[in-house]
N, CA and C atoms as an extended XYZ file, in Angstrom:
210
Properties=species:S:1:pos:R:3:atomname:S:1:resname:S:1:resid:I:1 pbc="F F F"
N         0.834       -1.189        0.000 N   UNK     1
C         0.000        0.000        0.000 CA  UNK     1
C         0.872        1.244        0.000 C   UNK     1
N         0.386        2.239       -0.700 N   UNK     2
C         1.138        3.491       -0.750 CA  UNK     2
C         0.419        4.567        0.059 C   UNK     2
N         1.163        5.570        0.426 N   UNK     3
C         0.579        6.671        1.197 CA  UNK     3
C        -0.256        7.557        0.276 C   UNK     3
N        -1.226        8.227        0.857 N   UNK     4
C        -2.070        9.130        0.085 CA  UNK     4
C        -1.343       10.443       -0.170 C   UNK     4
N        -1.518       10.960       -1.369 N   UNK     5
C        -0.949       12.259       -1.730 CA  UNK     5
C        -1.922       13.353       -1.282 C   UNK     5
N        -1.447       14.591       -1.205 N   UNK     6
C        -2.359       15.690       -0.840 CA  UNK     6
C        -3.565       15.798       -1.782 C   UNK     6
N        -3.371       15.512       -3.053 N   UNK     7
C        -4.503       15.578       -3.990 CA  UNK     7
C        -5.540       14.499       -3.680 C   UNK     7
N        -5.096       13.357       -3.141 N   UNK     8
C        -6.040       12.308       -2.734 CA  UNK     8
C        -6.909       12.791       -1.575 C   UNK     8
N        -6.297       13.498       -0.643 N   UNK     9
C        -7.065       14.044        0.481 CA  UNK     9
C        -8.065       15.099       -0.006 C   UNK     9
N        -7.635       15.912       -0.968 N   UNK    10
C        -8.522       16.924       -1.519 CA  UNK    10
C        -9.722       16.269       -2.219 C   UNK    10
N        -9.460       15.234       -2.997 N   UNK    11
C       -10.537       14.512       -3.658 CA  UNK    11
C       -11.483       13.865       -2.664 C   UNK    11
N       -10.931       13.273       -1.622 N   UNK    12
C       -11.749       12.666       -0.572 CA  UNK    12
C       -12.646       13.708        0.088 C   UNK    12
N       -12.094       14.867        0.362 N   UNK    13
C       -12.867       15.939        0.981 CA  UNK    13
C       -13.978       16.428        0.050 C   UNK    13
N       -13.624       16.705       -1.201 N   UNK    14
C       -14.602       17.247       -2.140 CA  UNK    14
C       -15.726       16.262       -2.444 C   UNK    14
N       -15.397       14.993       -2.620 N   UNK    15
C       -16.424       14.015       -2.931 CA  UNK    15
C       -17.157       13.520       -1.691 C   UNK    15
N       -16.564       13.693       -0.517 N   UNK    16
C       -17.221       13.274        0.711 CA  UNK    16
C       -18.154       14.319        1.302 C   UNK    16
N       -17.963       15.587        0.941 N   UNK    17
C       -18.789       16.660        1.500 CA  UNK    17
C       -20.291       16.498        1.238 C   UNK    17
N       -20.719       16.100        0.041 N   UNK    18
C       -22.166       15.906       -0.131 CA  UNK    18
C       -22.748       14.869        0.823 C   UNK    18
N       -22.005       13.805        1.078 N   UNK    19
C       -22.466       12.795        2.032 CA  UNK    19
C       -22.557       13.347        3.448 C   UNK    19
N       -21.562       14.126        3.830 N   UNK    20
C       -21.601       14.744        5.153 CA  UNK    20
C       -22.758       15.728        5.264 C   UNK    20
N       -23.021       16.453        4.171 N   UNK    21
C       -24.138       17.396        4.136 CA  UNK    21
C       -25.460       16.650        4.325 C   UNK    21
N       -25.602       15.518        3.633 N   UNK    22
C       -26.840       14.736        3.760 CA  UNK    22
C       -27.038       14.216        5.179 C   UNK    22
N       -25.961       13.824        5.828 N   UNK    23
C       -26.062       13.276        7.184 CA  UNK    23
C       -26.336       14.386        8.197 C   UNK    23
N       -25.587       15.480        8.093 N   UNK    24
C       -25.672       16.528        9.115 CA  UNK    24
C       -26.915       17.409        8.969 C   UNK    24
N       -27.269       17.756        7.737 N   UNK    25
C       -28.369       18.706        7.505 CA  UNK    25
C       -29.309       18.191        6.414 C   UNK    25
N       -30.050       17.133        6.683 N   UNK    26
C       -30.899       16.578        5.621 CA  UNK    26
C       -31.992       17.536        5.155 C   UNK    26
N       -32.478       18.401        6.029 N   UNK    27
C       -33.511       19.361        5.638 CA  UNK    27
C       -33.028       20.343        4.585 C   UNK    27
N       -31.817       20.856        4.756 N   UNK    28
C       -31.285       21.790        3.767 CA  UNK    28
C       -30.976       21.079        2.454 C   UNK    28
N       -30.542       19.828        2.540 N   UNK    29
C       -30.298       19.057        1.320 CA  UNK    29
C       -31.598       18.845        0.551 C   UNK    29
N       -32.676       18.535        1.261 N   UNK    30
C       -33.978       18.331        0.622 CA  UNK    30
C       -34.452       19.628       -0.032 C   UNK    30
N       -34.318       20.748        0.670 N   UNK    31
C       -34.719       22.032        0.095 CA  UNK    31
C       -33.909       22.381       -1.150 C   UNK    31
N       -32.595       22.145       -1.098 N   UNK    32
C       -31.752       22.431       -2.256 CA  UNK    32
C       -32.138       21.551       -3.438 C   UNK    32
N       -32.330       20.282       -3.199 N   UNK    33
C       -32.661       19.364       -4.289 CA  UNK    33
C       -34.033       19.689       -4.874 C   UNK    33
N       -34.980       20.057       -4.030 N   UNK    34
C       -36.299       20.459       -4.512 CA  UNK    34
C       -36.196       21.741       -5.338 C   UNK    34
N       -35.398       22.706       -4.882 N   UNK    35
C       -35.186       23.929       -5.641 CA  UNK    35
C       -34.524       23.626       -6.983 C   UNK    35
N       -33.542       22.726       -6.966 N   UNK    36
C       -32.815       22.372       -8.182 CA  UNK    36
C       -33.755       21.787       -9.235 C   UNK    36
N       -34.727       21.036       -8.811 N   UNK    37
C       -35.673       20.408       -9.735 CA  UNK    37
C       -36.998       21.152       -9.804 C   UNK    37
N       -37.008       22.371       -9.331 N   UNK    38
C       -38.180       23.246       -9.384 CA  UNK    38
C       -39.421       22.624       -8.746 C   UNK    38
N       -39.201       21.850       -7.690 N   UNK    39
C       -40.317       21.291       -6.927 CA  UNK    39
C       -41.063       20.169       -7.617 C   UNK    39
N       -40.496       19.588       -8.681 N   UNK    40
C       -41.199       18.538       -9.421 CA  UNK    40
C       -40.922       17.136       -8.893 C   UNK    40
N       -40.036       17.006       -7.930 N   UNK    41
C       -39.727       15.692       -7.377 CA  UNK    41
C       -40.208       15.607       -5.936 C   UNK    41
N       -40.478       14.412       -5.515 N   UNK    42
C       -40.876       14.173       -4.124 CA  UNK    42
C       -39.756       13.380       -3.465 C   UNK    42
N       -39.169       13.934       -2.431 N   UNK    43
C       -38.043       13.299       -1.769 CA  UNK    43
C       -38.489       12.545       -0.524 C   UNK    43
N       -37.725       11.529       -0.142 N   UNK    44
C       -38.030       10.809        1.096 CA  UNK    44
C       -37.733       11.665        2.322 C   UNK    44
N       -38.081       11.132        3.472 N   UNK    45
C       -37.868       11.881        4.712 CA  UNK    45
C       -36.400       11.906        5.106 C   UNK    45
N       -36.122       12.652        6.163 N   UNK    46
C       -34.752       12.915        6.581 CA  UNK    46
C       -33.918       11.686        6.881 C   UNK    46
N       -34.511       10.677        7.499 N   UNK    47
C       -33.695        9.502        7.852 CA  UNK    47
C       -33.230        8.740        6.611 C   UNK    47
N       -34.017        8.759        5.559 N   UNK    48
C       -33.596        8.118        4.313 CA  UNK    48
C       -32.480        8.914        3.652 C   UNK    48
N       -32.580       10.234        3.718 N   UNK    49
C       -31.511       11.091        3.194 CA  UNK    49
C       -30.220       10.844        3.967 C   UNK    49
N       -30.327       10.700        5.290 N   UNK    50
C       -29.124       10.404        6.100 CA  UNK    50
C       -28.515        9.071        5.703 C   UNK    50
N       -29.347        8.073        5.449 N   UNK    51
C       -28.847        6.771        5.010 CA  UNK    51
C       -28.148        6.890        3.659 C   UNK    51
N       -28.718        7.675        2.753 N   UNK    52
C       -28.078        7.905        1.457 CA  UNK    52
C       -26.720        8.586        1.637 C   UNK    52
N       -26.633        9.522        2.567 N   UNK    53
C       -25.364       10.183        2.849 CA  UNK    53
C       -24.326        9.214        3.391 C   UNK    53
N       -24.771        8.338        4.274 N   UNK    54
C       -23.860        7.331        4.819 CA  UNK    54
C       -23.360        6.402        3.717 C   UNK    54
N       -24.263        5.976        2.844 N   UNK    55
C       -23.859        5.113        1.729 CA  UNK    55
C       -22.912        5.841        0.779 C   UNK    55
N       -23.131        7.129        0.576 N   UNK    56
C       -22.238        7.921       -0.268 CA  UNK    56
C       -20.830        7.955        0.327 C   UNK    56
N       -20.739        8.166        1.632 N   UNK    57
C       -19.427        8.219        2.284 CA  UNK    57
C       -18.742        6.856        2.224 C   UNK    57
N       -19.488        5.792        2.411 N   UNK    58
C       -18.916        4.438        2.299 CA  UNK    58
C       -18.377        4.215        0.887 C   UNK    58
N       -19.118        4.664       -0.127 N   UNK    59
C       -18.650        4.534       -1.502 CA  UNK    59
C       -17.349        5.296       -1.719 C   UNK    59
N       -17.287        6.529       -1.266 N   UNK    60
C       -16.083        7.341       -1.447 CA  UNK    60
C       -14.892        6.718       -0.718 C   UNK    60
N       -15.111        6.264        0.512 N   UNK    61
C       -14.013        5.642        1.263 CA  UNK    61
C       -13.554        4.342        0.621 C   UNK    61
N       -14.477        3.576        0.060 N   UNK    62
C       -14.078        2.327       -0.603 CA  UNK    62
C       -13.245        2.624       -1.849 C   UNK    62
N       -13.566        3.702       -2.545 N   UNK    63
C       -12.750        4.088       -3.697 CA  UNK    63
C       -11.347        4.505       -3.269 C   UNK    63
N       -11.239        5.156       -2.122 N   UNK    64
C        -9.916        5.543       -1.609 CA  UNK    64
C        -9.114        4.301       -1.251 C   UNK    64
N        -9.756        3.324       -0.629 N   UNK    65
C        -9.058        2.088       -0.257 CA  UNK    65
C        -8.576        1.346       -1.495 C   UNK    65
N        -9.420        1.264       -2.507 N   UNK    66
C        -9.019        0.588       -3.752 CA  UNK    66
C        -7.858        1.338       -4.401 C   UNK    66
N        -7.914        2.652       -4.371 N   UNK    67
C        -6.841        3.463       -4.955 CA  UNK    67
C        -5.525        3.246       -4.220 C   UNK    67
N        -5.606        3.107       -2.907 N   UNK    68
C        -4.377        2.907       -2.119 CA  UNK    68
C        -3.736        1.561       -2.444 C   UNK    68
N        -4.546        0.557       -2.726 N   UNK    69
C        -4.013       -0.784       -2.978 CA  UNK    69
C        -3.364       -0.894       -4.347 C   UNK    69
N        -3.763       -0.021       -5.287 N   UNK    70
C        -3.201       -0.139       -6.631 CA  UNK    70
C        -1.918        0.657       -6.803 C   UNK    70
C-alpha cells in the first residue's frame, strides 16, 4: 500500500462533503434538491436522506481504499 498524496485528500474531501451534508443537515439538502428540480420531485424523509449520505461516504471511502491498494 502506498501513502495518500495531498490531492487524494482533496478529492476525498470534495467528494465526501455531499455525504456529510446529507447526514448533518438533511432538511437543507432536501430544500436544495427540490429547488434544483423546481419542486417537481418528491423526496423521502430525513432519515432516508441520512442513510443515502452514509452510503455515499462508504462509496467514497471504498474508492480511496481501492486506490491505495493499486
